[in-house]
N, C-alpha and C positions, 0 to 999 in steps of 0.2 A: 504493500500500500504506500509505503514511503516513496518508492520510485515513481509511482503513479502521481503522487502529489507534486513531486519535483517536475515531472513532465508538464503537468497542468499549469504550474506556476511559471514555467518558461514560456508557455503559450499566452497566458493571461496573468501577468504578475499583479494586476490590480484586484484580483478576486481571491477571497479566502476560501479555498476549496475544501479545507478541513471542516468548515462549518456550514457552508452554503448548501441548501437543499432544493433550490429552485433555479438551477442554471438555465434550463430551457424555458420553464414556465415564466420566469422573470425577464427573459430576453437578454440574459447575460452572455450567452454564447450564440454566435451566428454560424451559418453553414460553413464558412471558411475555418472557423475555430474547430468545428466538429471534424472536418476533413483533416486538419492538422493533428488533432488528437488521435483519430483513427490511424493515421500514418505512423505517428510516434509509438502508440501502444502495439501496433502490429510488429514493428521492429524490436521494441524493447522486450516484449513478452512472447515473441515467436508464435503469434496467433493469427488467424484469418477472421476478419470482421466482415461478415456478408452484408449486403444491402438490407436484408431482413433484420439484422441486429441494430441498424442505425435508426432507432426510434427514440422519441423523447424520454421515455421512462428509463432507458439505459444511460442517458447523458444528463439527467437532472441533478446528480450529485456525484462526488468522488466515490461514495459508498456504492452507488448503483453501477458506476463504471467498473469498480473493482469486482463486483459480483459478476458482471458480464465477462470480464477477463478470466476470472476463476472458472466460469462455466465453459469458456472456449479453450482453455488449456488442455 
């Protein structure tokens, strides 16, 4: 999870990913941010994120992202 938080902070240093739970719902991440996150986590965790996985509920918080990564490993 620590590595994920580092990746997210590099993409958007202005967001507190450790506590934020509405990244998509509150409009904090845009499509370019999402694509950057997908690219970074694909490389970092050696996973394949399919288009079906790119849904708001998987990207609303770092915890949700981590759950998706764990599921895809």
